[in-house]
C-alpha angles and dihedrals in degrees: 000000000000135000112316111193130183113201128217126216107289095021118125113228118234120233118236090253090054090049088057087065091073110123097195101062092185090073111103108157141045093251092055091046091048089053097049093044091049090054089050092046093050088054089053091047087052088049092054091046092058097051141067116221127187122218091249088059097041095048096062136097090236093057092046091051091045092054092049089049091048089052100049110013091108092056109027127047089207095052110142093018121114113249118266097203135062119250140197088266135030136045126306109289089246092055097056097094089045096047092044092049087051092050090049094049089047091050093050089052092048087052099045092046098037086234094163137017115270094259092046091050095049093044093047090052090049090051095048099046092048086050089056090048096204096184139052092240141003098042097137094051093041090052092050094050088047090054088049093051090049095050095042102037103034103029098027091226129130116281118253123270097215092209089310091257136103102268093194088071125078115251146097094297090054090047089051091048093051093046088053089048091051093048088052087050088056091051102264107112096169094088088055094049090050093048090048091062094038 
């Protein structure tokens, strides 16, 4: 039967080879996949809540991969691995390590020089990493968790609410989120910062 997925606006389709990495073969629909992924993500969130992380740990490729692996390793064999195919969004697959290194260097500079407010730094990081699109799946959710980790662990401030809705489901909140992302893509980060705290 195989995995039959319908994609919402803003979601990146998986290639057939990537679908083969599904660890729970009984999953056949988007709803089932979302449910199992959410269970895994909640475990990852609990993992972050129980630990203290310093900026020098968070702002590394290893940590970024580890967070993705914690979020998806019960569902996807390739969790934590950079994508090996090009997508409808993101940099070329070969550019992922280079662009990620540039983002991490920029984020360290922002932090060391107080370039932005705490919220703006975390949201800018979120926007850049989702634009790179490091992984085959889960980049939006991963980028939001990374922003939450940055704001909570580095700046000791409350995590973002992200519209207080499930952004994986179609609806007004998802539309507002995508509108804010597109504004950030065009150079205006303010709507995404506002949305993150809505």
